[in-house]
LUMVO-230012 format. One line per field, with one value per residue (C-alpha): y negated, x negated, z; residue in three letters. Coordinates in Angstrom, 3 decimals. Layout:
py = (Y; ...)
px = (X; ...)
pz = (Z; ...)
tortor = (Ala; ...)
! end
This chain:
py = (-22.514; -24.200; -24.276; -27.355; -30.152; -29.681; -31.841; -29.247; -26.400; -24.851; -24.168; -24.131; -22.891; -26.092; -25.832; -23.283; -20.140; -18.631; -21.656; -19.696; -18.097; -21.154; -20.546; -22.597; -22.374; -20.718; -20.931; -20.855; -20.755; -22.732; -21.737; -18.929; -18.581; -15.318; -14.373; -11.442; -9.282; -10.816; -14.338; -13.354; -11.995; -15.082; -17.358; -15.140; -15.172; -18.951; -19.051; -17.457; -19.871; -23.195; -25.931; -24.580; -21.044; -21.054; -21.102; -18.664; -15.970; -16.600; -15.141; -15.006; -14.327; -12.735; -13.137; -11.919; -9.814; -6.022; -4.168; -7.319; -5.832; -7.384; -4.349; -3.472; -7.027; -6.929; -3.682; -4.996; -8.098; -6.172; -3.640; -6.380; -8.457; -5.427; -4.555; -8.114; -9.019; -5.688; -3.086; -4.510; -7.992; -7.840; -6.000; -5.344; -6.219; -5.186; -6.539; -3.168; -1.678; -3.678; -2.013; -0.922; 2.852; 4.765; 5.494; 1.771; 1.016; 3.657; 2.191; -1.267; -0.047; -1.389; 1.797; 0.845; -2.578; -1.242; -3.797; -6.797; -9.579; -8.405; -4.882; -5.921; -6.489; -10.071; -11.124; -8.222; -9.140; -12.788; -11.790; -9.556; -12.127; -14.696; -12.331; -11.698; -15.432; -16.254; -13.229; -12.191; -10.049; -6.584; -4.343; -5.166; -2.329; -2.832; -0.459; 0.622; 2.115; 5.671; 5.999; 9.796; 9.723; 6.610; 5.378; 2.945; 4.482; 2.941; 1.785; 2.874; -0.335; -2.029; -5.620; -5.580; -8.483; -9.237; -9.173; -12.521; -12.247; -10.574; -10.141; -9.866; -9.254; -8.906; -9.974; -12.737; -14.561; -17.590; -17.832; -21.228; -19.656; -19.065; -17.014; -16.304; -19.982; -19.566; -17.375; -20.304; -21.981; -18.887; -18.693; -20.444; -19.982; -18.352; -16.892; -15.741; -12.545; -12.640; -10.100; -9.912; -8.556; -5.680; -4.662; -4.644; -2.702; 0.028; 0.307; 0.490; 3.263; 5.259; 4.574; 5.633; 8.762; 9.777; 9.597; 11.924; 9.955; 10.759; 8.025; 7.079; 6.628; 4.668; 2.273; 1.811; 1.027; -1.557; -3.291; -3.239; -4.010; -4.573; -7.114; -9.406; -9.203; -10.222; -13.168; -14.357; -14.099; -16.244; -19.283; -19.503; -19.645; -23.399; -23.400; -21.314; -22.567; -20.356; -18.526; -15.774; -12.861; -10.415; -8.802; -5.909; -4.459; -0.940; -0.752; 2.583; 2.833; 3.395; 0.428; -2.190)
px = (-10.820; -8.306; -4.564; -2.957; -1.572; 1.907; 3.593; 2.604; 4.393; 7.352; 10.147; 13.349; 14.865; 14.203; 10.442; 8.187; 9.213; 12.596; 14.373; 17.549; 19.142; 19.036; 20.552; 20.832; 17.825; 18.295; 16.258; 12.482; 13.208; 12.798; 14.887; 13.709; 13.714; 14.851; 12.350; 11.634; 8.548; 7.457; 7.711; 5.412; 2.885; 3.118; 2.313; -0.569; -2.030; -1.702; -4.044; -6.703; -6.212; -5.494; -7.743; -10.620; -10.259; -13.593; -15.635; -15.596; -13.083; -9.391; -7.891; -4.090; -2.406; 1.002; 2.616; 5.963; 7.658; 7.418; 8.932; 9.616; 7.814; 4.349; 2.296; 4.584; 4.243; 0.465; 0.123; 2.404; 0.234; -3.039; -1.761; -0.342; -3.500; -5.694; -3.433; -3.711; -7.308; -9.134; -10.367; -11.475; -10.127; -7.979; -8.270; -6.210; -7.164; -4.519; -4.602; -3.234; -6.693; -7.743; -5.297; -7.146; -7.435; -5.101; -8.077; -8.695; -4.993; -4.787; -7.856; -6.262; -2.791; -1.336; -0.175; 3.512; 2.792; 1.044; 1.526; 1.666; -0.898; -3.166; -3.462; -5.616; -9.344; -8.689; -12.343; -13.292; -10.582; -11.691; -15.317; -14.507; -12.154; -14.955; -17.292; -14.675; -14.200; -17.904; -19.980; -20.106; -23.239; -22.313; -19.373; -17.411; -15.439; -12.152; -10.240; -6.628; -4.017; -2.794; 0.788; 0.649; -2.398; -1.160; -4.756; -6.936; -9.147; -12.519; -13.571; -10.486; -10.529; -13.387; -13.842; -16.361; -18.666; -16.557; -13.228; -11.521; -8.421; -8.068; -4.569; -4.562; -1.366; -0.270; 2.288; 0.271; -1.492; 0.792; 0.466; -0.645; -2.110; -5.838; -7.607; -5.057; -4.979; -8.484; -7.060; -5.542; -8.858; -9.975; -6.925; -6.049; -2.347; -0.254; 3.141; 5.831; 7.620; 11.109; 13.914; 17.175; 16.774; 19.184; 17.302; 14.023; 15.605; 16.744; 13.286; 11.718; 14.055; 13.202; 9.479; 9.407; 11.506; 9.453; 6.391; 7.809; 10.071; 13.745; 16.279; 16.814; 13.086; 12.842; 15.596; 13.983; 10.643; 12.277; 14.042; 11.031; 8.257; 9.070; 11.833; 9.854; 6.864; 9.081; 10.529; 7.004; 6.064; 9.022; 7.573; 4.917; 7.319; 7.254; 3.454; 3.429; 3.223; 6.032; 8.807; 10.363; 12.746; 11.855; 14.355; 13.724; 10.708; 11.236; 10.122; 9.403; 9.250; 5.497; 5.054; 7.114)
pz = (-3.161; -0.944; -0.538; -2.014; 0.121; 1.590; -1.059; -3.673; -1.936; -3.678; -1.233; -3.237; -6.472; -8.408; -9.053; -10.655; -12.504; -11.822; -10.355; -9.618; -6.612; -4.364; -0.934; 2.249; 4.536; 7.911; 11.116; 10.460; 6.719; 3.546; 0.536; -1.746; -5.518; -7.101; -9.810; -12.086; -11.935; -15.251; -13.851; -10.994; -13.473; -15.675; -12.766; -11.621; -15.136; -15.086; -12.103; -14.295; -17.196; -15.514; -14.092; -12.048; -13.377; -15.191; -11.980; -9.129; -8.335; -7.741; -4.577; -4.384; -1.053; -0.476; 2.936; 4.218; 6.884; 7.119; 4.127; 2.117; -0.902; -0.631; -1.564; -4.484; -5.811; -5.322; -7.254; -10.007; -10.386; -10.378; -12.929; -15.153; -15.135; -15.830; -18.777; -20.093; -19.269; -19.196; -16.686; -13.355; -14.087; -10.932; -7.622; -4.502; -0.910; 1.663; 5.209; 6.334; 5.768; 8.827; 11.207; 14.320; 14.485; 16.759; 19.019; 19.507; 19.939; 22.663; 24.341; 24.327; 25.302; 22.033; 20.262; 20.628; 19.118; 16.011; 13.242; 15.598; 15.041; 17.855; 16.392; 13.416; 13.044; 12.003; 12.170; 9.905; 7.405; 7.323; 6.867; 3.905; 2.403; 2.599; 0.780; -1.902; -2.436; -2.603; -3.682; -7.340; -7.794; -6.513; -5.731; -2.585; -1.015; 0.823; 3.127; 2.802; 5.131; 4.683; 5.948; 5.934; 8.211; 10.030; 9.952; 7.973; 5.286; 4.379; 0.903; -1.049; -3.145; -4.969; -6.135; -8.978; -9.894; -12.981; -11.080; -11.690; -9.488; -6.107; -4.703; -0.925; 1.019; 4.609; 7.169; 8.789; 5.960; 6.378; 10.156; 11.413; 14.560; 14.911; 13.703; 10.931; 9.932; 8.460; 5.682; 3.784; 3.030; 1.098; -1.175; -4.424; -3.692; -0.986; -1.895; 0.522; -0.504; 0.961; 1.338; 3.255; 6.776; 6.198; 3.041; 4.922; 7.788; 5.416; 3.897; 7.349; 8.475; 5.356; 5.789; 9.448; 8.931; 5.916; 8.129; 10.771; 13.115; 13.592; 12.832; 16.460; 17.027; 13.783; 14.860; 18.280; 16.625; 14.381; 17.283; 19.596; 17.125; 13.440; 14.071; 16.432; 14.090; 11.176; 13.089; 13.868; 10.191; 9.122; 10.890; 8.151; 5.192; 4.711; 4.498; 1.310; -2.254; -3.532; -1.689; -3.784; -3.817; -6.542; -8.904; -11.251; -9.437; -8.020; -4.407; -2.781; 1.009; 0.715; -1.592; 0.202)
tortor = (Met; His; Val; Asp; Ala; Pro; His; Asp; Arg; Ile; Ser; Asp; Gly; Gly; Asp; Gly; Pro; Gly; Gly; Val; Gly; Arg; Arg; Pro; Ala; Gly; Pro; His; Glu; Ala; Ala; Ala; Ser; Thr; Val; Ser; Ala; Gln; Glu; Leu; Leu; Thr; Arg; Ala; Leu; Gly; Leu; Leu; Arg; Gly; Pro; Gly; Ser; Ala; Thr; Gly; Arg; Thr; Val; Leu; Gly; Leu; Ala; Gly; Pro; Pro; Ala; Ala; Gly; Lys; Ser; Ala; Val; Ala; Arg; His; Leu; Val; Asp; Gly; Ile; Val; Ala; Ser; Glu; Gly; Pro; Gly; Ala; Ala; Ala; Tyr; Leu; Pro; Leu; Asp; Gly; Phe; His; Leu; Ser; Asn; Thr; Gln; Leu; Asp; Arg; Leu; Gly; Leu; Arg; Ala; Arg; Lys; Gly; Ala; Pro; Glu; Thr; Phe; Asp; Thr; Ala; Gly; Tyr; Leu; Ala; Leu; Leu; Gly; Arg; Val; Ala; Asn; Glu; Arg; Phe; His; Asp; Ile; Tyr; Ala; Pro; Asp; Phe; Asp; Arg; Ala; Leu; Asp; Glu; Pro; Val; Ala; Ala; Arg; His; Val; Ile; Ala; Pro; His; Thr; Arg; Leu; Val; Val; Thr; Glu; Gly; Asn; Tyr; Leu; Ala; Ser; Ala; Asp; Ala; Pro; Trp; Ser; Ala; Val; Arg; Gly; Leu; Leu; Arg; Glu; Leu; Trp; Tyr; Ile; Asp; Ala; Glu; Asp; Asp; Val; Arg; Arg; Gly; Arg; Leu; Val; Glu; Arg; His; Thr; Arg; Asn; Gly; Gln; Asp; Arg; Glu; Ala; Ala; His; Leu; Arg; Ile; Val; Ala; Asn; Asp; His; Pro; Asn; Gly; Glu; Tyr; Val; Lys; Ala; Gly; Arg; Ala; Gly; Cys; His; Trp; Ile; Val; Arg; Val; Ser; Gly; Leu; Pro; Leu; Ser; Pro; Glu; Gly; Ala)
! end
């Protein structure tokens, strides 16, 4: 399962579902389409019913900057496909489950950079993603990230043998830099979930304060870490099949 050639990428409001909301592209950007939650689900279901869907397992990737709404979109797609296709038909695989533990971040001197590309077990994520794409005979367990604990949690998600679509999401899935660039070859499609910077900033402030930081510390964390990480993520926009802003999908701070 490989990402289509660049000429198949959707980078403006004129192709694919929801061709509305066109805006001028800024630095490191291609234009985004504004789509409904239902349009996202319709396209995901199309991946299960189109050419090549009868063989193997479909893996859909969602990239985007911090607090753009990736995990909320992923859960919406998984829930919608399970409702349509039956229990276990879709499963969730978050990159955040591969955060290094706080113990390892302290050992490496990276605690203040938590969430940056170098603070993930990228090799572990790629290994599991390869298993998900190619193994179909037994359950595959995937970790998650618990924001209350501020730590990864093992085996919270399961991909069953009959699971047809796996939605994986994370900040760096569209990065062209090694080793992240290896992700694309394991995906059927890669979508970029976009949101205005000020919207994301508000979600991040709420997320950080909900998890115990005061507002000043939250703002400092955003400036020092979340913002540069988001700017790095934006460089991968043009390499995605579909760049979208989602309307009509409630996003909680924990689910953004």
